[in-house]
A tleap script that builds the chain and sets N, CA, C and O, in Angstrom:
source leaprc.protein.ff14SB
mol = sequence {
  NMET TYR ARG SER GLU SER ASN GLN TYR THR
  VAL LYS VAL LYS TYR LEU ARG SER PHE ASN
  ASP GLU THR PRO GLN ASP ILE SER ILE PRO
  ASP CYS GLY SER PRO CYS THR LEU GLU LYS
  PHE ILE GLU ILE SER GLN TYR VAL ILE PRO
  GLU ASP TRP GLU GLN GLU CYS ARG ILE HIE
  HIE SER GLY GLU ARG THR ASP ARG SER THR
  VAL ASN GLN ARG ARG LYS CARG
}
set mol.1.N position { -3.993 15.961 -29.548 }
set mol.1.CA position { -4.123 16.680 -28.330 }
set mol.1.C position { -5.532 17.256 -28.302 }
set mol.1.O position { -6.076 17.701 -29.313 }
set mol.2.N position { -6.087 17.228 -27.120 }
set mol.2.CA position { -7.437 17.718 -26.899 }
set mol.2.C position { -7.439 18.672 -25.715 }
set mol.2.O position { -6.522 18.664 -24.895 }
set mol.3.N position { -8.473 19.490 -25.636 }
set mol.3.CA position { -8.666 20.337 -24.461 }
set mol.3.C position { -9.928 19.846 -23.771 }
set mol.3.O position { -10.993 19.765 -24.383 }
set mol.4.N position { -9.796 19.519 -22.492 }
set mol.4.CA position { -10.932 18.995 -21.742 }
set mol.4.C position { -11.885 20.119 -21.358 }
set mol.4.O position { -11.585 21.297 -21.549 }
set mol.5.N position { -13.034 19.740 -20.817 }
set mol.5.CA position { -14.014 20.738 -20.384 }
set mol.5.C position { -13.459 21.632 -19.289 }
set mol.5.O position { -13.873 22.783 -19.150 }
set mol.6.N position { -12.515 21.101 -18.506 }
set mol.6.CA position { -11.891 21.895 -17.442 }
set mol.6.C position { -10.708 22.718 -17.962 }
set mol.6.O position { -9.919 23.254 -17.185 }
set mol.7.N position { -10.602 22.807 -19.299 }
set mol.7.CA position { -9.566 23.599 -19.973 }
set mol.7.C position { -8.160 23.037 -19.743 }
set mol.7.O position { -7.182 23.784 -19.752 }
set mol.8.N position { -8.063 21.727 -19.537 }
set mol.8.CA position { -6.781 21.052 -19.365 }
set mol.8.C position { -6.473 20.292 -20.650 }
set mol.8.O position { -7.359 19.668 -21.234 }
set mol.9.N position { -5.202 20.345 -21.093 }
set mol.9.CA position { -4.821 19.637 -22.306 }
set mol.9.C position { -4.582 18.168 -22.009 }
set mol.9.O position { -3.972 17.814 -21.000 }
set mol.10.N position { -5.072 17.316 -22.906 }
set mol.10.CA position { -4.895 15.877 -22.782 }
set mol.10.C position { -4.417 15.309 -24.118 }
set mol.10.O position { -4.589 15.918 -25.174 }
set mol.11.N position { -3.812 14.119 -24.039 }
set mol.11.CA position { -3.295 13.438 -25.217 }
set mol.11.C position { -4.040 12.124 -25.368 }
set mol.11.O position { -4.234 11.396 -24.395 }
set mol.12.N position { -4.457 11.823 -26.591 }
set mol.12.CA position { -5.073 10.540 -26.905 }
set mol.12.C position { -4.332 9.954 -28.102 }
set mol.12.O position { -3.949 10.679 -29.020 }
set mol.13.N position { -4.134 8.640 -28.084 }
set mol.13.CA position { -3.534 7.956 -29.217 }
set mol.13.C position { -4.646 7.168 -29.889 }
set mol.13.O position { -5.356 6.402 -29.236 }
set mol.14.N position { -4.793 7.355 -31.181 }
set mol.14.CA position { -5.827 6.667 -31.963 }
set mol.14.C position { -5.155 5.714 -32.946 }
set mol.14.O position { -4.056 5.983 -33.429 }
set mol.15.N position { -5.824 4.601 -33.237 }
set mol.15.CA position { -5.272 3.587 -34.134 }
set mol.15.C position { -6.309 3.187 -35.172 }
set mol.15.O position { -7.438 2.834 -34.832 }
set mol.16.N position { -5.920 3.244 -36.435 }
set mol.16.CA position { -6.754 2.751 -37.528 }
set mol.16.C position { -6.181 1.424 -37.991 }
set mol.16.O position { -5.000 1.347 -38.328 }
set mol.17.N position { -6.990 0.387 -38.015 }
set mol.17.CA position { -6.509 -0.933 -38.418 }
set mol.17.C position { -6.145 -0.990 -39.897 }
set mol.17.O position { -5.268 -1.758 -40.292 }
set mol.18.N position { -6.809 -0.186 -40.713 }
set mol.18.CA position { -6.518 -0.151 -42.145 }
set mol.18.C position { -6.911 1.215 -42.685 }
set mol.18.O position { -7.539 2.013 -41.990 }
set mol.19.N position { -6.539 1.471 -43.920 }
set mol.19.CA position { -6.898 2.737 -44.546 }
set mol.19.C position { -8.395 2.859 -44.745 }
set mol.19.O position { -8.921 3.968 -44.837 }
set mol.20.N position { -9.085 1.737 -44.812 }
set mol.20.CA position { -10.530 1.744 -45.024 }
set mol.20.C position { -11.316 1.858 -43.725 }
set mol.20.O position { -12.528 2.070 -43.757 }
set mol.21.N position { -10.648 1.721 -42.587 }
set mol.21.CA position { -11.299 1.787 -41.284 }
set mol.21.C position { -11.719 3.222 -41.012 }
set mol.21.O position { -10.903 4.140 -41.095 }
set mol.22.N position { -12.984 3.414 -40.689 }
set mol.22.CA position { -13.491 4.763 -40.440 }
set mol.22.C position { -13.599 5.082 -38.955 }
set mol.22.O position { -13.838 6.233 -38.588 }
set mol.23.N position { -13.428 4.086 -38.099 }
set mol.23.CA position { -13.570 4.294 -36.665 }
set mol.23.C position { -12.256 3.962 -35.956 }
set mol.23.O position { -11.950 2.791 -35.733 }
set mol.24.N position { -11.483 4.982 -35.603 }
set mol.24.CA position { -10.223 4.704 -34.907 }
set mol.24.C position { -10.471 4.214 -33.482 }
set mol.24.O position { -11.447 4.596 -32.836 }
set mol.25.N position { -9.569 3.363 -33.011 }
set mol.25.CA position { -9.652 2.864 -31.647 }
set mol.25.C position { -8.755 3.707 -30.749 }
set mol.25.O position { -7.667 4.115 -31.156 }
set mol.26.N position { -9.221 3.969 -29.512 }
set mol.26.CA position { -8.358 4.618 -28.531 }
set mol.26.C position { -7.350 3.605 -28.032 }
set mol.26.O position { -7.704 2.466 -27.726 }
set mol.27.N position { -6.106 4.011 -27.950 }
set mol.27.CA position { -5.037 3.168 -27.424 }
set mol.27.C position { -4.625 3.745 -26.068 }
set mol.27.O position { -4.358 4.940 -25.948 }
set mol.28.N position { -4.576 2.892 -25.065 }
set mol.28.CA position { -4.164 3.328 -23.736 }
set mol.28.C position { -2.665 3.591 -23.718 }
set mol.28.O position { -1.884 2.771 -24.200 }
set mol.29.N position { -2.269 4.710 -23.172 }
set mol.29.CA position { -0.860 5.069 -23.058 }
set mol.29.C position { -0.334 4.426 -21.772 }
set mol.29.O position { -0.874 4.684 -20.697 }
set mol.30.N position { 0.711 3.592 -21.861 }
set mol.30.CA position { 1.239 2.921 -20.665 }
set mol.30.C position { 1.563 3.912 -19.543 }
set mol.30.O position { 2.149 4.967 -19.783 }
set mol.31.N position { 1.179 3.563 -18.340 }
set mol.31.CA position { 1.406 4.375 -17.134 }
set mol.31.C position { 0.639 5.693 -17.151 }
set mol.31.O position { 0.948 6.601 -16.379 }
set mol.32.N position { -0.356 5.802 -18.025 }
set mol.32.CA position { -1.107 7.057 -18.087 }
set mol.32.C position { -2.580 6.842 -18.415 }
set mol.32.O position { -3.432 7.517 -17.838 }
set mol.33.N position { -2.910 5.923 -19.324 }
set mol.33.CA position { -4.296 5.704 -19.711 }
set mol.33.C position { -4.693 6.538 -20.912 }
set mol.33.O position { -3.847 7.037 -21.654 }
set mol.34.N position { -5.988 6.679 -21.086 }
set mol.34.CA position { -6.513 7.482 -22.186 }
set mol.34.C position { -7.821 8.127 -21.743 }
set mol.34.O position { -8.762 7.410 -21.405 }
set mol.35.N position { -7.911 9.430 -21.733 }
set mol.35.CA position { -6.868 10.375 -22.132 }
set mol.35.C position { -5.796 10.509 -21.056 }
set mol.35.O position { -5.994 10.145 -19.897 }
set mol.36.N position { -4.671 11.037 -21.478 }
set mol.36.CA position { -3.523 11.248 -20.595 }
set mol.36.C position { -3.300 12.758 -20.518 }
set mol.36.O position { -3.299 13.437 -21.545 }
set mol.37.N position { -3.112 13.281 -19.320 }
set mol.37.CA position { -2.856 14.719 -19.234 }
set mol.37.C position { -1.539 15.035 -19.948 }
set mol.37.O position { -0.619 14.218 -19.963 }
set mol.38.N position { -1.466 16.199 -20.524 }
set mol.38.CA position { -0.260 16.600 -21.251 }
set mol.38.C position { 0.947 16.586 -20.322 }
set mol.38.O position { 2.027 16.147 -20.719 }
set mol.39.N position { 0.779 17.056 -19.098 }
set mol.39.CA position { 1.882 17.080 -18.144 }
set mol.39.C position { 2.409 15.669 -17.882 }
set mol.39.O position { 3.621 15.453 -17.880 }
set mol.40.N position { 1.514 14.713 -17.662 }
set mol.40.CA position { 1.917 13.332 -17.399 }
set mol.40.C position { 2.562 12.724 -18.640 }
set mol.40.O position { 3.554 12.004 -18.527 }
set mol.41.N position { 2.006 13.007 -19.834 }
set mol.41.CA position { 2.569 12.492 -21.082 }
set mol.41.C position { 4.010 12.974 -21.268 }
set mol.41.O position { 4.884 12.195 -21.650 }
set mol.42.N position { 4.250 14.246 -21.001 }
set mol.42.CA position { 5.600 14.802 -21.114 }
set mol.42.C position { 6.519 14.118 -20.109 }
set mol.42.O position { 7.651 13.766 -20.440 }
set mol.43.N position { 6.039 13.931 -18.890 }
set mol.43.CA position { 6.842 13.293 -17.844 }
set mol.43.C position { 7.250 11.868 -18.220 }
set mol.43.O position { 8.416 11.502 -18.068 }
set mol.44.N position { 6.304 11.061 -18.707 }
set mol.44.CA position { 6.622 9.661 -18.996 }
set mol.44.C position { 7.353 9.469 -20.315 }
set mol.44.O position { 7.906 8.397 -20.565 }
set mol.45.N position { 7.365 10.488 -21.161 }
set mol.45.CA position { 8.039 10.344 -22.454 }
set mol.45.C position { 9.399 11.033 -22.508 }
set mol.45.O position { 10.039 11.024 -23.560 }
set mol.46.N position { 9.856 11.624 -21.417 }
set mol.46.CA position { 11.128 12.341 -21.405 }
set mol.46.C position { 12.302 11.476 -21.828 }
set mol.46.O position { 13.214 11.966 -22.493 }
set mol.47.N position { 12.301 10.199 -21.457 }
set mol.47.CA position { 13.457 9.352 -21.758 }
set mol.47.C position { 13.607 9.035 -23.243 }
set mol.47.O position { 14.662 8.548 -23.652 }
set mol.48.N position { 12.602 9.292 -24.053 }
set mol.48.CA position { 12.723 9.017 -25.492 }
set mol.48.C position { 12.916 10.291 -26.314 }
set mol.48.O position { 13.010 10.229 -27.540 }
set mol.49.N position { 12.974 11.437 -25.651 }
set mol.49.CA position { 13.187 12.704 -26.349 }
set mol.49.C position { 14.677 13.036 -26.282 }
set mol.49.O position { 15.207 13.271 -25.195 }
set mol.50.N position { 15.351 13.059 -27.416 }
set mol.50.CA position { 16.795 13.308 -27.409 }
set mol.50.C position { 17.146 14.685 -26.864 }
set mol.50.O position { 16.474 15.674 -27.157 }
set mol.51.N position { 18.198 14.733 -26.076 }
set mol.51.CA position { 18.741 16.005 -25.612 }
set mol.51.C position { 19.721 16.554 -26.644 }
set mol.51.O position { 19.865 17.767 -26.794 }
set mol.52.N position { 20.381 15.661 -27.345 }
set mol.52.CA position { 21.393 16.026 -28.337 }
set mol.52.C position { 21.043 15.304 -29.642 }
set mol.52.O position { 21.392 14.137 -29.822 }
set mol.53.N position { 20.362 15.992 -30.535 }
set mol.53.CA position { 19.881 15.375 -31.775 }
set mol.53.C position { 21.020 14.839 -32.633 }
set mol.53.O position { 20.911 13.758 -33.212 }
set mol.54.N position { 22.106 15.588 -32.715 }
set mol.54.CA position { 23.228 15.148 -33.540 }
set mol.54.C position { 23.806 13.844 -33.001 }
set mol.54.O position { 24.076 12.919 -33.767 }
set mol.55.N position { 23.995 13.769 -31.686 }
set mol.55.CA position { 24.522 12.549 -31.077 }
set mol.55.C position { 23.515 11.407 -31.215 }
set mol.55.O position { 23.898 10.271 -31.497 }
set mol.56.N position { 22.243 11.702 -31.019 }
set mol.56.CA position { 21.219 10.659 -31.097 }
set mol.56.C position { 21.157 10.047 -32.491 }
set mol.56.O position { 20.985 8.837 -32.638 }
set mol.57.N position { 21.296 10.869 -33.489 }
set mol.57.CA position { 21.268 10.367 -34.864 }
set mol.57.C position { 22.613 9.763 -35.243 }
set mol.57.O position { 22.752 9.174 -36.315 }
set mol.58.N position { 23.584 9.905 -34.383 }
set mol.58.CA position { 24.926 9.361 -34.577 }
set mol.58.C position { 25.570 9.869 -35.859 }
set mol.58.O position { 26.268 9.135 -36.558 }
set mol.59.N position { 25.323 11.120 -36.145 }
set mol.59.CA position { 25.905 11.740 -37.335 }
set mol.59.C position { 26.805 12.887 -36.880 }
set mol.59.O position { 26.371 13.770 -36.140 }
set mol.60.N position { 28.026 12.867 -37.315 }
set mol.60.CA position { 28.949 13.963 -37.054 }
set mol.60.C position { 29.011 14.821 -38.308 }
set mol.60.O position { 28.528 14.433 -39.371 }
set mol.61.N position { 29.598 15.960 -38.167 }
set mol.61.CA position { 29.719 16.848 -39.327 }
set mol.61.C position { 30.448 16.177 -40.485 }
set mol.61.O position { 30.252 16.541 -41.644 }
set mol.62.N position { 31.284 15.201 -40.168 }
set mol.62.CA position { 32.004 14.499 -41.224 }
set mol.62.C position { 31.102 13.479 -41.919 }
set mol.62.O position { 31.470 12.934 -42.960 }
set mol.63.N position { 29.913 13.216 -41.344 }
set mol.63.CA position { 29.002 12.240 -41.931 }
set mol.63.C position { 29.189 10.836 -41.384 }
set mol.63.O position { 28.453 9.922 -41.758 }
set mol.64.N position { 30.181 10.652 -40.490 }
set mol.64.CA position { 30.428 9.331 -39.918 }
set mol.64.C position { 29.458 9.063 -38.780 }
set mol.64.O position { 29.072 9.972 -38.045 }
set mol.65.N position { 29.065 7.787 -38.643 }
set mol.65.CA position { 28.176 7.385 -37.560 }
set mol.65.C position { 29.006 7.001 -36.346 }
set mol.65.O position { 30.141 6.543 -36.478 }
set mol.66.N position { 28.429 7.193 -35.156 }
set mol.66.CA position { 29.071 6.737 -33.929 }
set mol.66.C position { 28.251 5.590 -33.357 }
set mol.66.O position { 27.185 5.269 -33.882 }
set mol.67.N position { 28.735 4.974 -32.294 }
set mol.67.CA position { 28.060 3.820 -31.706 }
set mol.67.C position { 27.212 4.161 -30.498 }
set mol.67.O position { 26.602 3.263 -29.919 }
set mol.68.N position { 27.147 5.417 -30.092 }
set mol.68.CA position { 26.448 5.772 -28.867 }
set mol.68.C position { 25.066 6.330 -29.147 }
set mol.68.O position { 24.823 6.947 -30.184 }
set mol.69.N position { 24.163 6.101 -28.197 }
set mol.69.CA position { 22.809 6.624 -28.282 }
set mol.69.C position { 22.469 7.298 -26.963 }
set mol.69.O position { 22.510 6.653 -25.915 }
set mol.70.N position { 22.131 8.589 -26.991 }
set mol.70.CA position { 21.827 9.301 -25.748 }
set mol.70.C position { 20.546 8.782 -25.116 }
set mol.70.O position { 20.441 8.771 -23.889 }
set mol.71.N position { 19.579 8.356 -25.895 }
set mol.71.CA position { 18.339 7.814 -25.331 }
set mol.71.C position { 18.650 6.539 -24.557 }
set mol.71.O position { 18.165 6.371 -23.438 }
set mol.72.N position { 19.440 5.643 -25.121 }
set mol.72.CA position { 19.790 4.414 -24.420 }
set mol.72.C position { 20.572 4.697 -23.150 }
set mol.72.O position { 20.393 4.007 -22.146 }
set mol.73.N position { 21.435 5.702 -23.179 }
set mol.73.CA position { 22.193 6.043 -21.983 }
set mol.73.C position { 21.254 6.558 -20.892 }
set mol.73.O position { 21.425 6.209 -19.724 }
set mol.74.N position { 20.268 7.381 -21.251 }
set mol.74.CA position { 19.349 7.909 -20.252 }
set mol.74.C position { 18.448 6.824 -19.709 }
set mol.74.O position { 18.068 6.896 -18.541 }
set mol.75.N position { 18.084 5.817 -20.497 }
set mol.75.CA position { 17.243 4.719 -20.018 }
set mol.75.C position { 17.944 3.923 -18.928 }
set mol.75.O position { 17.297 3.405 -18.017 }
set mol.76.N position { 19.278 3.825 -19.019 }
set mol.76.CA position { 20.041 3.025 -18.073 }
set mol.76.C position { 20.188 3.694 -16.722 }
set mol.76.O position { 20.563 3.040 -15.749 }
set mol.77.N position { 19.899 4.993 -16.641 }
set mol.77.CA position { 20.068 5.737 -15.373 }
set mol.77.C position { 19.116 5.245 -14.322 }
set mol.77.O position { 19.118 5.753 -13.201 }
savepdb mol mol.pdb
quit
């Protein structure tokens, strides 16, 4: 996350091809670009942020897994 000259927060994704690479590449964020405003990044990434972590991880208190995924259900909406 970066703060722009206009005092607005932006998100950039950087990629290193290897551990020896000293110059990371900027990766364009789909439907947003690079840099991407924090507000837009939050908006486009909402469908991958779990609302119910326990359900998303499919773990119940008993330790049994379930077959449902809240992220997949929200994508279908």
